[in-house]
N, C-alpha and C positions, 0 to 999 in steps of 0.2 A: 667249486671247480676241482674238488677228487671226488663229487658225488657216487664216480662210478667206482670208485672201490669199494663200493656197500655190494655192488650184484657178482663181486670174486667171492668163489668158494674158497676155503682151505682146503685144498686137494688132496688126492695119494699124496702117498711114498713117493718120491723121489726113482725112478730107475737107476739112478748112481746108489742108493741106499739098500737095498737088498735086505731089507729091517730094521737100519740101523734105527735108534731114537732118536738122534738127532738130524738137520740134513748139515751138509757141509757148509762150513762158513765159506762166503767167496771174496776176492780181494781182486779187484778188476781195475789193471795197473793201465793207463794210454801216457806213453810216452809223448814227447811234442818235436814235431819235424825231423824224427827217425825213419827212415826207410829203411828196407831192409836188408840193402847192400853194406849197413855201416856194420852189424855184427859178426864178430868171429865164427859165429856156429853159421852165421852164412857167407861164409867165406872171405870175409876179409880181413889183411893180412896185416893190415899198419893199424888197427882197434884191437886191444886187449880188453874181451867182456868176460873173464872167466869165470863170475858168476851167474850171469845168462847162460853160457854156455853149459852150465853142471844142470839149470833148470830145466835145458831143454833137454841134457841127457838123462835125466831123470823123470822126463812128461812128455808131448808131442809137441814137432814143431813145424810147422805148417810152409812148405815150401813155398806156398802162392796163396797170398791173402791182400786184400784189398779194402783199402779206405778211399776214404773223398779224397780228393788236392789240395782241398784246404778246411783249415781248422773249424768253421762252423757248421759248413755240412756234416761234415766228421762227426760231430758234437752229438747233433740232433739225432745222425743216423741210428749212432750206439745208442743211445739213450731210449729211443723210440721204437727200433728195431725194422725202422724206413725208409725207403730211398724219397728222395727229394719229391719226386711226385706223389707221396701221399702226406709225408709231416710238412711240403712250402718251404723245405730248405735246399732249393735246387744248387743256390749258390752262397757266394759271404760279402764282395764286395760291391756289388750290382745290384742296386734295388731292386730290378725289373726281375733278379731272378730268387728273392725273399721274401717273405710274407710285408705286406702291410706295416709299419711299425705302432699303428693303432689298434692292431687285427688282433681277433681272440689267436691265430695259429703264431703269430710272432711272440707269443708268450711261452715258454720252455713249462712254465707251470702248468699250463693246461692242456699240457699231452701228456700220456699214457707212459709213464716213463718205466726204466728198468728197475729203481728204486721203490716206484708203488708197487711193481710186480713182488719183490722181495719181502715189503714189508706185508703185504697180502698173504705171506707166510708166516709173519710171527718175526722177521730179520729186524735187526738193529740196524738202522742204516746211517751210512757218512760220506760226506763226500770231502774232498782234502786235496787242495793245489788250485792248478787254473778254474777258473769256473768260464768267464767271456760270454754268458748268456744273458739272457734277460732276468729282470725282476730288481725289487727295491726291495729296502729294509722296513718294516721287520719281517718280510715274510720270502725275502731273498735267500734262495735257495732251499728253503723247505719247505716252499710248495709246490716243490718237483720231488719231493717225497724222501725229503734225509730230514735223520734226524738231528743230527749233530753235520760241523764243517766247520775246514778253518781253508779259506780261502784266499788266494793272490786277489788284494782289491785295486783298483782302479781307482783315482780320483773318486770319480761320480757315485761309486759302492761306495763310501766312506758314510760314519753317519754324519748329517747335520752339523758344522762347525769344525768338522775334523780334519784337519792337514798334515801332515802325513811327508815329515823333511825327507826323507830318502828316496834318490832319484837315480835312474840308470841311463843311459846313453839316450840323448832326443829329449830329455825332459820326463818320461816315463816313470809312473810309480813303481817303485822297486822291487822285483819280484827276487832276487837273488840274495845280495849284502845289504842288512839294513831294510828287508823286507815289508811292504805293506801290506798288513794283513788285518782280517777278519773272523774272528771266532763265535761262532753262536750270535752273532748280530752285533758284537762289540768291537769295538777300535782294541788290537794288539797292540801295544805300543812295544816296538825294535831299537835294537843298538844298532852301527855298521856294524860290529861282530857278527851279528847275528845274520846264520843265512838261511836263506828259505828252504831250499831242498832239504835241508836236515832237519828242519822243524815241521814240513810237512811230513818228514818220515817218522818222527819220534810220536808225531798226531796219531798216524794209523796206528802203531803200536799201542799206544798207551788206548785206545779205544777197544782194539782187538781183547787187550789185557783186563778193559772193566767189562767186559761184556761175552767172556768166556766160557759162560755160564747156558749161554742163546747161542744161535747164529746172531752171526751177524756177518752184513756185505758193504763194503769199503768201494765207492768208485775213486781212485785213486789218480789224480789227473797231474800227472808231472810238468813241472816247467821247464827241465832238460829235457830235451838240447836245444831249444830256442834261443835264437840272438838276443841279445848279446851274449858271444861264449868269452864272459867274464875268469879271473883265476876262480879255483875253487878251493877248498882246504885239501890240505895232502893229510890222508889219511893216516900215516904214519911217521909224521912228524907235527903233533900237534900245535898251532900259532903259526903254522907256514903253511904255504898255498903253491898248490900246482899252478902252472902256466896257463894265462888266457889262450882258448883256443878250442875247436870242435872235439876235439881228440881227449882234451881234459874233460870235458864236459860230457862227454859220452860215456867215458870209464869212470867218471865219480857217480855217476846215475847207476855205472854196473858195482860199484863200489855200496851204493844204498839199498842196491835189491840184495847185495850176501847180506848187510844190515839187517834187511827187514824177514830176510830168511831164517837169521840167526835167533833175531827177538822171538818169531813165532816158536819155534823150536824150545828158549827159553820156558817158554808160557806153555808148552805141549800143545800146542796147536800145530803145529806142520803137517800131521798126520791127516786133519781132517781139514784142511782148510783150502781151494780151489783157487791157483792165482793163475790169470789170464794177464800174458804182457803183448799188448801191439802196440803199434806206433798210429800217430794218427794222418800224417800223410808223408810225402814221400820227404827228403832232407832241404832243407833249406839253402833255395838257391842250387839244386840239384836234382829237378824234379818236381820242386812244391811247386802248385798252381799251375801244371799242365796236366792235359786230357791225354796223359799218357801211363803207361806201366809203370815207369819211373815215378811218374807222380803219386802213382796209386797202390804199388806194391809196400804194404808195411813188416814186417816181425810179428809174428802170431807163437806165442811157445807160451804153451798151457799143462800146471801140472797140479799134482793134487790125487783125491781119493779116488781109487777107481780106473785111475786115467794110465794109459799105458807107458813102459817105461824106454826112452830111450828110441822110439819111433820119429822118423821124418817122414811125414806125411805128405805123398800128391795129391790128397784130397784136394780143391780148391775152396777158398773160403773169404766170406767178407762180413764187412760189421754187421750188416742186417740179421748173421749167425746168432752173434752174441746172443739177444735177449732172449731168441729161442732155447739157445744152449742153458738161460740162466731160471727160464721156467723148468725145464729137463732137471737141472741139476738141483733145484730146491722142492720141488712138484707144488709149485703153485699154478693156477692156473691161467691163461692167459685170455681177456675177454672179449669173445663170440664178433663183439659188432666194430670189432678194431682188424683194419689189415694189418699182417704182418708179412715182411717180405722174405723173410730168411729162413733157413734151414738146421736143423739141434747138432751141433759138432757131434753130442753124446756118442751116437755109433762107431762115430771116428776115434774119440778118445778111449771108449773102452774094447775096441778091437772089431766089435761087432760086424763094421763096414770098414770100405775100403775107401769107398766115396758116399757124399751125401748130395750131391746135386751136381750138375753137369755142365752150368755155366757161373759166372760171377761179372759185377757192373762195378761200375764209378761213374760219376757225373760231377760236372761242375758247369752252372748256367745253363747253354745249349748245347755243352760239349760233353763227349760220352766215350767210355770204355767198357769193350766187351770183351769179354777171355771164356774159351774154353779151353780142352785140357792139350788144345792141337793150337787154336786160330784164334788172334786174335785181331780185335780192330780198336784204334785210336780215331776216334771223330774231334776233329779241332773244333773248338767257338767260334759262333759266329760264319758257320759256313766256310772258316777257310781249309776246306777240304780235309778228307780223312785216309789214314792207310791200314794197310790191311796184312798182317805176316802170318807165315806158315812158322810156327815157334819149334817143330820136331817136338823134340825130346826136353828139351831149353826149359829152364823155368826165371831164369835170371837175367834175362836181354843178351845172353849172346849165343850168337849163332842164329837168329831169326834169319828167315828171309821174306825179303818185302816183297810180297805177290800184288800189291794193289793192280796192278795193270796186266796181271796174266789175265790165259783165255782158257789156259787149263782146265779141261772139265772137272776136277776134284776140287780144284780151286774157285768155281762156278758154283758147283752146288755147297761149297762151304759158304758162302758168301751169301748165298741163299739163306740156309739155312739160320746165318746172323740176323738179316733184316726178319724175318719171321719173329725172332725171339726180341726184336726191337720193335717190329710193329705191335706186338703184345703187351709193351708199355704206353703209357700215355706219352706222347709227345713233348720233350721240354719247349717250354714256349716264355714267352717275359710274361709280366703280369695284365694284362687287358689297360688299354692304354699309357701303356711305358715302351720306352724305346732304350734299348739296351744301350750302355756307354759304347761298347764294340762299332755300335751301329752310328751312335751319334758321331763317333768319332771318323767313321770310313772304314772301310773293308779292306782287308791283306788282298784278298780272294780277285783275281784276275775277271772273271767272268759272271761272280755269283755276288748280288746286293741282298741279303738277306734280310727277312720279312718285308718286302716291296721296295725298299730304296731304292732311289736310282743312283747312278754314280754322278758326283758331285766332286766338289773343289777340295776335299778333305783328305782324297791319297797324297797330295803334294803338301800338304800339310803333317800327315803323319811320316813321307819320307825326313822329311827336316829334323821334325821329332827323332827319328832315328838315329838322326846324323849327330844329333845334340846329346840323343844320349851316350853314344859309343866315346865321345870326345869326353862324356864326362866322366865315364866307367874307366877310369885310368888304368886299371890293372886288367881289364878286359875279364873279369870274372862275371861277367852278365847282370850284376848288380853295382848301384852306385852308393857305400855305406857314407856316414855323415861326415869321416873326412875329406873322403871325394869331393862329397855335396857342397863343403866348404870351401875346401883349394880352388875349387871351379864354379865359383861365387861370378857371374857375368860382371857386376861391376862392383865400386868402392863400398858404397851402402847396402849391398845385397849382403855384404862380408861382416855383417853388424851380426856378432854371435847370436845374439836374442832373436835377430829376423831370421836368419840361418835355419836355426833348431825349431822352429815354428811353421816355416815351409816344407822343411825335411818331413815335421810329424805328420803335417797333412797330407802330403805326397804319400807318406810310408801306410797307407791303407790297410794291411794285414797285422801291422804292428809288430814287424819281424828285424825294424832298427838295418834295413835295407829297404831300395828303392828297386824294385825290379822294371825292365823296361815298358812293359805292360800298365804299373803303375806310373812312370814317366807319362807313357802316353795319354793316359786318361786327363790328367789333370795338364798337361800341356795344351789338348783338346778341348777343354772350356775356356781357356785364356785366349785362343785364337778364330 
């Protein structure tokens, strides 16, 4: 699977180095379910994130940076440096928009990854935290280019015969308290007092310490701030806990980032370690899973050697830029027979350029988001319409003007430029012979039946489904949590706790311990 590595050359020293003997270490941190708007350095007044704020003051913070709106396409994009039309992962939940399970493309080990790139330059490599991609023991994770790993393990990831007792809401293998972990292919027993995020952070620092005499690359995929938002340790009072909730989970993640930087400094590694902090999609229940800027815009903060200090950059960036930036940083050479969609952030980080690209892109299934410095288009999935915005100078969603129906010549010209950009990319379509779930359950669009489908009786089913969803969403926050799901079970038999949990897990397609309206509709449509 990894024969293509033989063709890579140990290339010239990185332009980041300018004569340095050892290339910089790199820690790439991917926060889970964290939109840009949640950090105080991005303007949030309710959340306190002093360590990430300090990181921004010591590096470059990008105002507008896009991920994919859901977990899996983001992770594959970040690891490959490719949009879904190149790596095959247009989406996550709908099989029509991801590689068939038995195909070579479905296995991340068959792709050229950022870990492969760094290994080609002599880096020691490690993956830490959430994996949620393909692979089986004994080659799990390692076949994607990693020397070592400590991963949160689902039940199907555990060695044969091993059952982990720790469970979270909905019965999933725990990632927080009493975490289910595999370390380098072996099950790691934990206790109810062990907190997964602490163990992941400790592993990163231990790996860095053990590899301080050579360059290292750590892909640190945090399980925070994904739900369930359980209690966290209280950093100021050992043995006590902060209350459950998103705010405490985010602020504990920030605490861990402070611990990480402090640990690197103790080991004398902070000055030659490039740290990249990004989110994997918009915040859960507030943008995540939608082909909107709210679903795609994530924090991106970069600190390290030769990176400018205290710069708030208006350069547009997206996840495809990371792979090319890693090549720039390490001096490794990208394979010439593989397409890479990004542009190096290096010139912006070093202050050589103000901008490094003209537009950024995000996608989910056949939905798309495209933006340049002023204009933004959000194309909904399944032909359910699109919106075009004049963003002016704003970058955070405030003050955008919806000009979808405008005939102003400036708007018309901008839309033409966007149409040309989209036409330059392969159109996102379902796999041959497969019908998207959104089509199978009926489209909301009044006059658009995508993929050649004719109007049928599913619309009335969908309206009934929406009504049932609203009834069960008791606090009207746009999702159904497990407590609401149990409280609104239709029959006494359905209130059996075990059967409710089983059904809840089945509906919760993206494993975030909440059922979105789309997930609810997908499941109920197959039952009608």
